[in-house]
C-alpha positions as CSV (number, residue, x, y, z in Angstrom):
1,X,28.5,107.3,131.3
2,X,31.3,105.0,130.0
3,X,31.3,102.4,127.2
4,X,30.9,98.8,128.5
5,X,33.4,96.0,128.6
6,X,32.7,92.3,128.2
7,X,34.3,89.3,126.4
8,X,32.8,88.7,123.0
9,X,31.2,85.5,121.8
10,X,28.4,83.3,123.1
11,X,27.9,82.6,126.8
12,X,25.4,79.7,127.4
13,X,25.4,79.7,131.2
14,X,24.5,83.3,132.0
15,X,21.3,83.7,133.9
16,X,18.5,85.9,132.6
17,X,18.9,88.4,135.5
18,X,22.6,88.4,135.0
19,X,22.2,89.2,131.3
20,X,19.7,92.0,131.9
21,X,21.8,93.9,134.5
22,X,25.0,93.3,132.6
23,X,26.9,95.5,130.1
24,X,26.3,96.1,126.4
25,X,23.7,97.8,124.3
26,X,20.6,95.6,123.5
27,X,17.8,96.1,121.1
28,X,15.5,97.3,124.0
29,X,18.1,99.9,124.8
30,X,18.2,101.1,121.2
31,X,14.4,101.4,121.3
32,X,14.8,103.9,124.2
33,X,17.6,105.8,122.4
34,X,15.3,106.0,119.4
35,X,12.8,107.9,121.6
36,X,15.5,110.2,122.9
37,X,19.0,109.9,124.4
38,X,17.6,111.7,127.5
39,X,15.2,108.8,128.1
40,X,18.0,106.3,127.7
41,X,20.2,108.1,130.3
42,X,17.2,108.2,132.7
43,X,16.6,104.4,132.1
44,X,20.2,103.6,132.9
45,X,19.9,105.5,136.2
46,X,16.5,104.0,137.2
47,X,15.6,100.5,138.3
48,X,13.2,98.9,135.8
49,X,9.7,98.1,137.1
50,X,8.3,94.7,136.1
51,X,4.8,95.0,134.5
52,X,2.2,92.3,134.5
53,X,2.8,91.9,130.7
54,X,6.5,91.5,131.3
55,X,5.9,88.8,134.0
56,X,3.5,86.9,131.7
57,X,5.9,87.1,128.8
58,X,8.8,85.8,131.0
59,X,6.7,83.0,132.3
60,X,5.6,82.0,128.8
61,X,9.2,81.9,127.6
62,X,10.2,79.9,130.7
63,X,7.5,77.2,130.3
64,X,8.2,76.7,126.6
65,X,12.0,77.2,126.4
66,X,13.3,76.1,129.8
67,X,10.6,73.8,131.3
68,X,13.0,72.3,133.8
69,X,13.7,75.8,135.2
70,X,10.1,77.1,135.1
71,X,8.9,75.8,138.5
72,X,12.3,76.9,140.0
73,X,11.6,80.5,139.0
74,X,7.8,80.8,139.2
75,X,5.2,79.8,141.8
76,X,1.5,80.1,142.6
77,X,0.3,82.0,145.6
78,X,-0.7,80.0,148.7
79,X,-4.2,78.6,148.3
80,X,-5.9,77.6,151.6
81,X,-8.7,75.8,149.7
82,X,-6.2,73.1,148.8
83,X,-6.0,72.2,152.5
84,X,-9.6,71.8,153.6
85,X,-8.7,69.7,156.7
86,X,-6.1,72.2,157.9
87,X,-6.8,73.9,161.2
88,X,-6.7,77.7,161.3
89,X,-8.8,79.5,163.9
90,X,-8.6,79.2,167.7
91,X,-12.1,77.6,167.9
92,X,-10.9,74.9,165.4
93,X,-7.8,74.2,167.4
94,X,-9.7,73.9,170.7
95,X,-12.3,71.6,169.1
96,X,-9.6,69.3,167.9
97,X,-7.8,69.3,171.3
98,X,-11.1,68.5,173.0
99,X,-11.6,65.5,170.7
100,X,-8.1,64.3,171.7
101,X,-8.9,64.8,175.4
102,X,-6.4,67.6,175.8
103,X,-6.6,70.9,177.7
104,X,-8.0,73.8,175.7
105,X,-6.6,76.7,177.6
106,X,-3.9,79.1,176.4
107,X,-3.3,81.3,173.4
108,X,-3.2,80.2,169.7
109,X,0.6,79.3,169.7
110,X,0.1,77.3,172.9
111,X,-2.8,75.4,171.3
112,X,-0.8,74.7,168.1
113,X,2.2,73.4,170.1
114,X,0.0,71.1,172.2
115,X,-1.7,69.8,169.1
116,X,1.7,69.1,167.4
117,X,2.8,67.1,170.5
118,X,-0.4,65.1,170.7
119,X,-1.0,64.5,167.0
120,X,2.1,64.9,164.8
121,X,0.0,64.4,161.6
122,X,-2.2,67.4,162.3
123,X,-2.3,70.0,159.5
124,X,-2.0,73.5,160.8
125,X,-2.7,76.2,158.2
126,X,0.1,78.5,159.6
127,X,2.6,75.7,159.1
128,X,1.5,75.1,155.5
129,X,1.7,78.8,154.7
130,X,5.3,78.9,156.1
131,X,6.3,75.9,154.1
132,X,4.9,77.5,150.9
133,X,6.7,80.8,151.7
134,X,9.9,78.9,152.1
135,X,9.5,77.0,148.8
136,X,8.4,80.2,146.9
137,X,11.2,82.4,148.3
138,X,13.0,84.2,145.4
139,X,10.4,83.0,142.9
140,X,8.0,85.2,140.9
141,X,4.5,84.6,142.0
142,X,1.9,84.2,139.2
143,X,-1.8,84.5,139.7
144,X,-3.8,81.4,139.0
145,X,-5.0,83.1,135.8
146,X,-1.5,83.8,134.7
147,X,-0.4,80.2,135.5
148,X,-3.4,78.9,133.4
149,X,-2.5,81.2,130.5
150,X,1.2,80.4,130.2
151,X,0.4,76.7,130.2
152,X,-2.4,77.3,127.7
153,X,0.0,79.1,125.4
154,X,2.5,76.3,125.7
155,X,0.0,73.6,124.9
156,X,-1.3,75.5,121.9
157,X,2.3,76.1,120.6
158,X,3.0,72.4,120.8
159,X,0.0,71.8,118.6
160,X,1.4,74.1,115.8
161,X,3.5,71.9,113.5
162,X,6.2,74.4,112.9
163,X,6.4,75.7,116.4
164,X,6.4,72.2,117.9
165,X,9.2,71.1,115.5
166,X,11.4,74.0,116.6
167,X,10.5,73.8,120.3
168,X,11.2,70.1,120.5
169,X,14.3,70.0,118.3
170,X,17.1,68.5,120.4
171,X,19.6,70.8,118.7
172,X,17.8,73.9,120.0
173,X,19.6,76.1,122.5
174,X,17.5,78.5,124.6
175,X,18.6,81.9,126.0
176,X,22.2,82.0,124.7
177,X,23.8,85.4,125.6
178,X,25.7,86.9,122.7
179,X,28.2,89.8,122.8
180,X,30.1,91.6,120.1
181,X,31.8,94.9,119.3
182,X,30.1,97.0,116.7
183,X,32.9,97.7,114.2
184,X,31.6,101.1,113.1
185,X,31.2,102.6,116.6
186,X,33.3,100.4,118.9
187,X,30.2,99.9,121.1
188,X,29.7,96.7,122.9
189,X,26.4,95.1,121.9
190,X,24.4,92.1,123.1
191,X,21.4,89.9,122.3
192,X,19.8,86.9,123.8
193,X,17.8,84.8,121.3
194,X,14.9,82.9,122.7
195,X,15.6,79.7,120.8
196,X,18.5,79.0,118.4
197,X,18.2,75.9,116.2
198,X,21.1,75.5,113.8
199,X,20.8,78.5,111.6
200,X,17.3,79.5,112.7
201,X,16.3,82.0,115.5
202,X,12.8,81.7,116.9
203,X,11.6,84.7,119.0
204,X,8.4,84.2,121.0
205,X,6.1,87.2,121.3
206,X,3.0,87.2,123.5
207,X,0.2,89.3,122.0
208,X,-3.5,90.1,122.2
209,X,-4.1,89.3,118.5
210,X,-1.8,87.0,116.4
211,X,-3.6,87.5,113.1
212,X,-1.0,88.4,110.4
213,X,-2.5,91.8,109.6
214,X,-2.7,92.8,113.3
215,X,0.7,91.3,114.3
216,X,2.3,93.4,111.5
217,X,1.2,96.5,113.5
218,X,3.0,95.0,116.6
219,X,6.1,94.5,114.4
220,X,6.1,98.2,113.6
221,X,5.1,99.5,117.0
222,X,7.6,97.5,119.0
223,X,10.3,97.5,116.2
224,X,10.6,93.8,115.9
225,X,12.0,94.4,112.4
226,X,14.9,96.1,114.1
227,X,15.4,93.1,116.4
228,X,15.6,90.7,113.4
229,X,18.3,92.7,111.7
230,X,20.2,93.5,115.0
231,X,20.3,89.8,116.1
232,X,21.3,88.3,112.8
233,X,24.0,90.9,112.1
234,X,25.2,90.8,115.8
235,X,25.5,87.0,115.8
236,X,27.5,87.1,112.6
237,X,29.8,89.7,114.2
238,X,30.1,87.5,117.3
239,X,31.0,84.5,115.2
240,X,33.9,86.4,113.6
241,X,35.1,87.9,116.8
242,X,34.7,85.0,119.3
243,X,33.3,82.0,117.5
244,X,30.1,80.0,118.1
245,X,29.5,76.9,120.2
246,X,29.4,73.6,118.4
247,X,26.1,72.9,116.6
248,X,25.1,76.6,116.2
249,X,25.4,78.6,113.0
250,X,25.1,82.2,112.0
251,X,21.3,82.6,111.5
252,X,19.9,82.7,108.0
253,X,16.3,82.9,109.2
254,X,14.6,84.9,112.0
255,X,11.1,83.7,112.9
256,X,8.5,85.2,115.2
257,X,6.2,83.0,117.1
258,X,3.2,85.2,117.9
259,X,1.3,83.7,120.9
260,X,-2.1,85.0,121.9
261,X,-2.3,85.4,125.7
262,X,-6.0,84.3,126.1
263,X,-8.0,81.2,125.3
264,X,-8.1,79.6,122.8
265,X,-4.4,80.7,122.7
266,X,-4.1,80.8,118.9
267,X,-0.7,81.5,117.4
268,X,1.2,82.1,114.1
269,X,4.7,81.9,112.9
270,X,6.0,84.8,110.8
271,X,9.2,85.8,108.9
272,X,9.8,89.3,107.8
273,X,10.6,90.1,104.2
274,X,13.9,91.5,103.1
275,X,12.7,95.1,102.9
276,X,11.5,95.1,106.5
277,X,14.8,93.7,107.7
278,X,16.8,96.2,105.7
279,X,14.8,99.1,107.3
280,X,15.6,97.6,110.7
281,X,19.3,97.4,109.8
282,X,19.3,101.1,108.8
283,X,17.5,102.1,112.0
284,X,19.7,100.2,114.4
285,X,22.7,101.7,112.7
286,X,21.3,105.2,113.3
287,X,20.6,104.3,116.9
288,X,24.1,103.0,117.6
289,X,25.6,106.1,115.9
290,X,23.4,108.3,118.1
291,X,24.5,106.4,121.2
292,X,28.2,106.6,120.3
293,X,27.9,110.3,119.7
294,X,26.2,110.9,123.0
295,X,28.8,108.8,124.7
296,X,31.7,110.8,123.2
297,X,30.1,114.2,123.9
298,X,28.5,113.4,127.3
299,X,25.3,115.1,126.0
300,X,22.0,113.2,126.1
301,X,19.4,115.5,124.4
302,X,15.6,115.3,124.5
303,X,13.3,116.6,121.8
304,X,15.1,119.9,121.2
305,X,15.0,123.4,122.8
306,X,13.6,125.4,119.9
307,X,10.0,126.0,118.7
308,X,9.2,123.4,116.0
309,X,6.6,123.3,113.3
310,X,4.3,120.3,113.4
311,X,1.3,119.2,111.3
312,X,-1.3,116.4,111.2
313,X,-0.1,112.8,110.7
314,X,0.6,111.7,107.1
315,X,-2.4,109.4,107.0
316,X,-4.7,112.3,107.9
317,X,-3.2,114.6,105.3
318,X,-3.6,111.8,102.7
319,X,-7.2,111.4,103.7
320,X,-7.7,115.2,103.3
321,X,-6.1,115.2,99.9
322,X,-8.3,112.3,98.8
323,X,-11.4,114.1,99.9
324,X,-10.4,117.3,98.1
325,X,-9.8,115.4,94.9
326,X,-13.3,113.9,95.0
327,X,-15.0,117.2,95.4
């Protein structure tokens, strides 16, 4: 596995798919390295599977950040109930032909062709399905429930005064691809802020529960605190190495927009304190150093090959000590 190469700086026109298959270490890659270099190596050699949660998150980002692109990238499945007058079965075709005084012999394709010639305005369900398939080609198909939820999240976000202000700010730039070289390791790194408004980064997170006390657990579980530090430091490095587009500044604030995925689609806007960001900075440094070491040695270890001593989780030990003190 070789180190990647890519020009440094900010690249506005790069597609989402082009970014994700491109070079450079991202925060999601560092998360895998954190688990083990062996997992990272496996991920690099395996095609990523899109989960339902990933699809919903991508659609939510699209409808809020790039509304003009949303219906170019996402579509609903064909719904025959929207075409109650369309003819589908052979008996329906024959009945219509009989009404028009036409022969009713032949197979289904023959009947359809005869109907088209006799009544150009006739709606044939097979034709409508083919038209939908052509229009939806290359798009991600959302279920009606997913379509409802992404629009519900968008509408609720636009009712939140802080979210609405950022999402509708004409200075905002969505999905800017940023590349830089980590000075300590020489590793090419990258990030793609959801929304960049002047010196503010807004990152949208879909979640089951956006209450502050619950979202804090998501911050820890998914290492959002690492993302905040990695993005802000990385953009600062990119500015020094390649400059920033006009109107964009090195971020001073990193905000999370936590969006509940189900009605009533409540949300919250949160900013990490300095201590959490500093912990994230320390961890991404450790991850990059681990990656650089593996890259130089060609070794991508797992959890170790020796017998290791383990215990109960710290919270359980603290509970035990507390109970012992009470006795």
